[in-house]
N, C-alpha and C positions, 0 to 999 in steps of 0.2 A: 502495498499500499503507500510504502513511503517512498520507493523510489517510482511508483507510476505520479505521483501528486510534484515531484522534484520532477519527471519526464514533460508531465505541464507547466510545469510554471518556466522550463527554459525557452520554451520560443514564447516573444509577447509579443502583443497583437503592436501593427503596427502602429505609428500617429499618423500617417497620410489614409485616407481612404481609399478604398476599396478599387473607383475607377482608378487609382493613379499608381502605374504600374512600378513596380519593387526595382534599386537599384543595384544589378544584379552582380555590379563590382567590387561591394561590402561582404563579406563571407559573416552572414550570420546564421548562428546558431540558431537548429530549428528541434533539437534533441537533444537524447544524452549522451546517443552515439558519438553521435560527430562532434560533439566537444571532448566523450575519451579517443574518439582519433586522432583529430586532429590537434586539439592542445598535451593534451597526455604521450599520446604514441612518438607527434611529429611531424606528420605526412596533412601538408598545408593544401584546401583544397582537394582535400578527399572524397568527398561527398558534394556533387557538381549543386551548382546552387539553381536556386529556378523558382519563378514567381507563383506562391502557391497563398491559396485564400486563407487570412491569418481571423477570420470571424467565422473561430468551433463551436460547435452547440454548448459542450460544455461550460464556454464563457459567454455566453449569453443568459439574460435573469430569464424567470422563467417565474408565469407571474401562477399561481397556484389558489386555489382558493376553498376554502373547507366550508361547509355547512354549518350550524352548533345546532345540532335538533336534540331537544330535551324530553323526556321520556313523560308520557304525561301520565304516568299508573305511578308515579312517586309524586306524594302533598309534600309544596314547599309547608315546611314551617314556619309560624312567626315567630320575631325577634322578641327574646326574653327583654324586657324590660324591665328593669324594679322600681315600686316605685318609690323607694325610698332613696333613690339616689343621688336626687339632686340635695335630699339633708343628711345624706353621708360626703357626697365629693363636693362642694358648692366651685364656683369659679375657679379651677386652679391658677389663675393670671393674677386672680388678689391677691393674692400671700407675696409673690415677689415683690421686692423689693427696688425700690428708682435705684440708687449706688452700690457699691461696691461696701463692705467693714472692712478698717481694718485688723489685722487681724496680727497680735503681738508673737512674735516667734520668738526663741531664744538664738543665737547662733551656734550654727553647726559645732559642734566637737572633734578636734581634729588630731 
């Protein structure tokens, strides 16, 4: 799986649109085999360059829509709301102070 991911990441999509032909004088590595043969083994231009179509199916964005279906046989339960929750937990923002309290800490011992 790692070799496959490496192989598909070697041949990047050209900057130019598909209707502009590629410059075949530039040695563009298009597969992991071509990199091994030409760079590691030292055979320059061992694999001939050709004007290939770089719009691969694997690089196109696909839009998949999933319909979420609810089960009609399961009843929705009502949320449990404690009647005394307002009395037990009033607005928490009322307890916040408007500033910082100075903390008197002793110096650290060395």
